[in-house]
N, C-alpha and C positions, 0 to 999 in steps of 0.2 A: 504494500500500500504506500501511496505517496503521502507524506506528511506535509501539512501546510505550514508555511512560515508565518502565516497571519494568525496571531493569537486573538484578534478582535472577535472572531466568530465564537470562540470558546468563552471569551469574556462577556460577550453579548448574551449568549445562552445562560451563562451563570448568573449574570446580573438580573436578567428578566425573570428567571426562575426564582431567585432569592427574593426579589421584590414582590413577586406574586405570592410566594409563601409567607413573607413578612406581613403582607396585607391580610392574608387568611389567618395568620397567627393573631393579629389584633382583633379581627372579627370574632374568631372563636374564643379568644380570651375574654372579650367583653361579654360573650354569651355564656361564659363559664363551661364551655364544652371541652373538658380536659383532654380527652383522647385526641380530638382533632388538633388542638393547639400544640400538643406534644408531637404529633406527626409533622406539623408545620415546622417546628424547631429542627427536627431531624432532617426534614427536606431542605431547609436552608443550608445545613452542614453538607448534605449530599450534593447539593447544587454548587457549592463552593469548591468542592474537591478538584474538579478538572482545572478550574481557574488557578487554584493554589499550586497544583502540580506544574502548570505551564509557567506561572510567574516565578516560583521559587526553585523548582527542580529543573526548569528549562525543558520540560517534556512537551513536545508538540504533538497534538492529536489530529488524526485524519478527520475530515468533515463527517464521514460516515459514522465513525465511532462516537463523536460528539452528538450527532443527531440521534443515533440509537440510544445512547445513554440517557439523554433528556427525554426521549420518547418513553423509555422504560420508567424513569422517575415519575413523569407526569401520569402515566398509566397506572402505576402501582400506588403512589402516594396520594395523588389527588383523586383520580377517577376511582381507583380500586378501594382505598381506605376511606377517604373523606366523602366521596359521592356514593359509596356503597355498591360499586360494580362487582366486588367480590361476592357479595350476598345476592345481588339481583340478576347477575349474568353468570350462568353456571360455568361457562367456558372461559371466563376472564382470566383466572389464575393460570390455566393451561396456556392461553394465548401469550401471557406475559412470560411464562417460562420458555416458550418458543423464541420470543424476542430476546430474552436473556441468553439463550443458547447461541443465537445469531451474533449478539454483541460480544460474548466471550470468544467465539470463534474468530471474529474480526480482530479482537485484541490479540489472539494467538498468532494470527498472520502478521500483525504489526510487530509483535515481539520477535518473530522469526526474522523479519527484515532488519530490525534494530540490532539483534544479537549475532547475526551471521554476515559474512561478507558476500558480495555478489558471486564470487567464484564458488564458494561453498554451496550457495543456493542453486547454482547451475547443475551441480551434481545430484541434487535431490530429485527423486522420482515423483511422479504424480501420486503413486500409492503412499509414499512417505508423507507427502503434504496432506493427503486425505486423512491418514491415520493420526498424524500429529494434531491437525485442526480439530478433528472429532474428539480425540482424547482430552484435549484441553477444555473443550466445551462441556464434555461429560463430567470432567473433574470439577469444573465450576458448579455444576448442578449438584454433584455429590457433596461438595463442601457446604453449599447452601442448605441442603437437607440435614447435614450433621449439625449445622447452626440451629435450624428449627427444632430438631430433636433435643439439643442441649438446652435451649431456652425453655421448651416445654417441661423438661425434667427438672430444671433448676427453679423455675418460677411458677410452675403449675399452669402455664398458659396452654392454648390449643391452636398453635400455629399450624400444626399438622392435623387439621380438623377431621379429615377422613382417614387418618391412620395410614396403614400400608397402601391403600388404594390411592390416597392423595400423594404420598411419597412417590409411588411408582409412576403415576400419571405425570407428575412434575418432572421426574427423571427422563421419561420418554419424550416429553415436550422439549426439554433441554437438548436431548439427543437429536430430535428432528431439526431443531434450529442449527445445531452443529453440523448435521449431515448436509443441510442445504448449502452452507458456506463451504464445507469440505468438498462437495461435488463441484461447485463453481471454481474453487481454488485449484483443484486437481485438473479440471478441464482447461483452465487458462495456463496451467503449468505445461500442459502438453503442446500448446501452440508456440 
């Protein structure tokens, strides 16, 4: 993936998302809606992460990664949690897991480009690219499910509402997202 040297796209997304969530924080705080204003605080932090990484760690992100990241945040934090899509749309969580699989797979490709030189990448087969991208996407899903399980066990929450069915559906959706990107990456590697 080609990284952009323009950090203003990332800064714009981060600023707009943080402002949007700050407004929601004030609204929900005034309404004493604890769960929603706590989500808004977390969303402000999540929205600032790419900007802070670009600003202080000098990491430049591809437009696609930034767009997918903020799409995922908006879909999970605002639409999913605050607007109740997780409860009212049965497939919403599965859809977001597919998006996160795509996002993590794109990050895997970006890391491959950053951590290897062009000569080394030329020697990589399409199958290697496919397996690498899919493996990283699935690993991301597994780590998320371990996080959910740990939170449920430690704090008595129900983030894994459907138990094993929810976990397996989430992992399959993460895998589907990873497979989509892995197929595309392997196809372009062949050309």
